[in-house]
C-alpha positions in Angstrom: 64.1 -31.8 -13.1 61.4 -29.6 -15.1 59.2 -27.3 -13.0 56.2 -26.5 -14.4 55.2 -23.2 -14.1 51.3 -22.5 -13.9 50.0 -19.7 -16.5 47.7 -18.4 -13.5 50.7 -17.8 -11.4 52.9 -15.7 -14.1 53.6 -11.9 -13.9 51.3 -11.3 -16.7 48.2 -13.2 -15.7 48.5 -11.1 -12.4 48.4 -8.1 -14.4 45.4 -8.9 -16.5 43.4 -10.3 -13.2 44.2 -6.8 -11.7 42.8 -4.8 -14.5 39.7 -7.2 -14.7 38.8 -6.3 -11.0 39.6 -2.7 -11.7 37.0 -2.5 -14.5 34.5 -4.3 -12.5 35.0 -2.4 -9.7 34.0 0.8 -12.3 30.5 -0.9 -12.9 27.7 0.8 -11.0 26.1 -0.9 -7.9 22.6 -2.2 -9.0 20.0 -0.5 -6.8 18.7 -2.0 -3.6 15.5 -3.7 -4.1 16.1 -3.5 -8.1 15.4 -7.3 -8.3 11.8 -7.7 -7.9 10.4 -9.5 -5.1 8.0 -12.6 -6.3 4.4 -12.9 -5.7 3.5 -15.2 -2.5 2.8 -18.8 -3.4 -1.3 -19.1 -3.4 -3.0 -20.9 -0.3 -6.0 -21.4 1.4 -6.3 -19.3 4.0 -9.5 -20.9 5.4 -8.4 -23.2 8.1 -10.8 -26.1 8.7 -12.0 -26.3 12.7 -13.1 -29.6 14.3 -15.0 -30.6 17.3 -13.5 -33.0 20.1 -14.7 -35.9 17.7 -13.0 -34.8 14.8 -16.6 -33.9 13.1 -15.7 -30.5 10.9 -17.2 -27.8 12.4 -16.4 -25.1 9.7 -13.8 -23.5 7.7 -13.0 -19.9 9.0 -9.9 -17.6 8.6 -9.7 -16.0 11.9 -10.5 -17.5 15.5 -10.3 -15.4 18.5 -11.8 -15.8 22.1 -14.8 -14.2 23.4 -15.4 -15.1 26.9 -16.0 -18.8 27.0 -16.7 -19.2 23.5 -15.2 -18.6 19.8 -15.7 -16.7 16.7 -15.3 -17.9 13.6 -15.9 -16.0 10.3 -16.7 -18.4 7.2 -16.8 -17.5 3.9 -19.8 -15.2 3.8 -18.9 -13.4 6.7 -21.4 -14.2 9.1 -19.8 -14.8 12.8 -20.3 -17.8 14.0 -19.6 -18.2 18.1 -19.0 -21.7 19.1 -18.2 -22.8 23.1 -14.4 -23.3 23.4 -15.0 -26.8 25.2 -16.2 -28.0 21.7 -13.1 -28.0 19.8 -10.8 -30.2 19.3 -7.8 -30.1 22.2 -5.3 -29.1 18.9 -7.8 -26.7 17.6 -8.0 -24.7 21.3 -4.1 -24.7 21.2 -4.1 -23.2 17.9 -6.1 -20.1 19.1 -3.7 -19.8 21.9 -0.8 -19.7 19.4 -2.2 -17.6 17.1 -3.9 -14.5 18.8 -5.9 -12.2 16.5 -6.3 -8.6 17.0 -10.2 -7.2 17.1 -11.4 -4.2 16.7 -14.4 -2.3 16.8 -15.7 1.2 15.9 -17.8 3.3 13.7 -16.7 4.1 9.8 -16.2 8.0 10.0 -14.9 8.2 6.7 -14.3 6.1 3.6 -11.4 7.2 1.7 -11.7 4.9 -1.5 -12.7 1.4 -2.5 -10.1 -0.2 0.3 -9.5 2.3 2.5 -11.5 3.6 5.7 -11.1 5.8 8.9 -12.9 4.6 12.2 -13.7 5.8 15.4 -13.3 3.7 18.4 -15.3 3.5 21.8 -12.0 5.5 23.5 -12.8 8.2 20.5 -9.1 7.0 18.8 -8.9 7.2 15.0 -7.6 4.4 13.2 -7.0 4.0 9.1 -8.0 0.6 7.9 -6.6 -1.2 4.3 -8.3 -3.9 3.5 -6.1 -6.7 3.3 -5.6 -8.5 0.3 -7.4 -6.2 -1.9 -6.2 -3.3 -4.2 -9.0 -0.7 -5.2 -9.0 1.5 -8.6 -7.5 5.0 -8.0 -9.9 7.7 -7.7 -8.9 8.9 -11.4 -8.9 5.6 -12.9 -12.2 3.7 -14.3 -14.5 2.5 -11.4 -12.5 4.5 -8.8 -15.4 6.8 -7.7 -17.6 3.8 -8.6 -15.5 1.7 -5.9 -15.3 4.3 -3.5 -19.3 4.5 -3.6 -20.0 1.3 -3.0 -17.9 0.7 0.2 -19.3 4.1 1.4 -23.2 3.3 1.1 -22.5 0.0 2.7 -20.7 1.3 6.2 -20.1 4.9 6.5 -21.6 5.7 9.8 -22.1 2.0 10.7 -20.6 0.3 13.5 -18.0 -2.7 12.0 -15.8 -5.2 13.6 -11.6 -5.4 12.0 -10.0 -8.8 12.5 -6.2 -8.2 11.8 -2.7 -9.2 12.6 -0.8 -6.5 11.5 -0.3 -2.7 10.3 1.6 -1.6 7.2 4.9 0.8 6.7 2.2 4.1 6.7 0.6 2.6 10.2 -2.2 1.6 8.7 -4.1 -1.5 9.7 -4.4 -4.2 7.4 -7.8 -6.3 8.1 -10.6 -7.7 7.3 -14.0 -5.8 7.7 -17.1 -7.5 8.6 -20.3 -5.8 8.9 -23.6 -7.0 9.7 -22.7 -10.6 8.4 -20.9 -9.7 5.6 -17.3 -9.8 5.0 -16.1 -6.5 2.9 -13.3 -7.5 1.5 -14.9 -10.5 -0.1 -17.6 -8.1 -1.4 -15.5 -5.7 -3.4 -14.1 -8.5 -5.1 -17.0 -10.3 -5.8 -18.6 -6.8 -7.1 -15.7 -6.2 -9.3 -14.9 -3.0 -7.3 -11.1 -4.0 -6.4 -8.1 -6.5 -7.8 -6.8 -9.3 -5.7 -3.4 -7.5 -4.5 -1.9 -10.6 -5.8 1.9 -9.4 -4.9 1.1 -9.0 -1.4 -1.3 -11.4 -1.0 -1.1 -15.3 -1.2 -4.6 -15.6 -0.8 -6.0 -18.6 -2.9 -9.6 -17.9 -2.2 -9.3 -14.1 -2.9 -7.7 -14.9 -6.4 -10.4 -17.0 -7.3 -13.0 -14.2 -6.3 -11.3 -12.3 -8.8 -10.5 -14.9 -11.6 -14.5 -15.5 -11.1 -15.5 -11.7 -11.6 -13.4 -11.4 -14.3 -14.9 -14.4 -16.4 -18.6 -12.8 -15.9 -17.6 -9.1 -16.7 -18.1 -7.9 -13.7 -17.9 -4.3 -12.4 -14.3 -2.8 -13.5 -13.8 -6.3 -15.6 -16.3 -4.9 -18.0 -13.0 -3.2 -19.8 -11.2 -6.0 -21.4 -7.9 -5.3 -20.0 -8.3 -2.5 -17.0 -5.1 -1.6 -15.6 -4.2 -2.4 -12.3 -3.9 0.1 -9.9 -0.3 -0.5 -8.6 0.6 -0.5 -12.3 -1.4 3.2 -12.8 0.5 4.5 -9.8 4.0 3.6 -11.1 2.3 4.9 -14.5 1.6 8.4 -12.9 4.7 8.4 -10.5 6.8 8.2 -13.8 4.6 10.9 -15.5 5.2 13.5 -12.9 8.9 12.7 -12.7 8.9 13.4 -16.0 7.0 16.3 -16.0 9.1 17.7 -13.1 12.2 17.1 -15.2 11.0 19.4 -18.2 9.9 22.5 -15.7 13.0 25.3 -16.1 15.0 25.6 -13.4 15.0 28.8 -11.5 17.8 30.6 -11.8 20.2 30.7 -9.0 22.5 33.3 -10.2 21.5 37.0 -8.9 20.0 39.0 -11.1 19.7 42.0 -9.4 16.1 41.6 -8.1 14.7 39.1 -5.4 11.0 38.0 -5.4 8.8 36.9 -2.0 7.1 34.3 -3.5 5.0 34.3 -0.5 4.0 38.0 -0.7 4.7 38.3 -4.1 6.9 41.9 -3.5 9.4 42.3 -5.0 13.0 44.0 -4.0 15.9 44.9 -5.5 19.4 44.7 -4.6 19.7 47.8 -2.0 16.6 46.6 -0.1 17.5 45.1 3.3 15.1 41.7 2.3 17.1 41.1 -0.8 17.7 37.5 -0.7 16.9 37.5 2.7 13.1 36.0 3.1 12.6 32.5 3.8 10.4 32.2 0.2 11.9 33.9 -2.7 14.2 33.6 -5.5 15.6 36.0 -8.1 13.5 37.5 -10.8 13.5 39.9 -13.3 12.4 43.6 -13.0 8.5 43.0 -14.1 7.6 40.0 -11.8 5.9 40.9 -9.0 4.9 44.0 -7.3 7.2 46.4 -6.3 8.4 47.0 -2.4 7.2 49.9 -0.9 10.9 50.8 0.8 12.8 50.1 -2.0 11.1 50.5 -5.1 11.6 47.2 -6.6 
């Protein structure tokens, strides 16, 4: 009987396989997070609300209980207070299952076109990041105007913030309402911010940006403005490149030590040579000489 021998099981085949595995192990592993996260799908963020008979009352992004009434905000930002008993049973259940946090307070600073500081009734400060939008950085075109528009509207004013979460920096990701206006919407409609598409799948905000761009409002007067997230990445890479060109501080002893806090130079006979908390090796003509060792 002739026994067939599989080529895959021969010693030579196994040797090739081991060499291949060894070569693969030497390849650098892809960095964590190297694969870009896909943008979230666009969805309608405004939920329809109905009365007990099924009639449409309005569409609102948020709904929360205010005593025996429900507060709703349509697209414009004007708050509606409707008795809870008027809603359908399904809508009342939905409100109970999806609680929304509400914060009230005075705006005490406007950092830029999408970030403000709030002081609540207990004198606690909160940093609010307007969810769904990204304003130009201060050094970008319309960065100053974006901040000024928001500052002129709400600095020193009492506002309402509706939110569901905070970000990695501890900022509240919220929607700010003031004087029957929804400011996240206003900043986009005025061309003072971008829809933060990478983190927001809000179809309504996406449409606002599209409309502002088509009408060349605000920052869209430029045919191809740079998104702020791309600007931040470009600036980060520029700074890293510049840092790489800075000559390294010599780490080998030169016989002289410069206290970079006081600017005093010590020679190697001094008790402070190489001992200050901040300092570096230097040349004989750097800094001012120490009064004890003469530098």
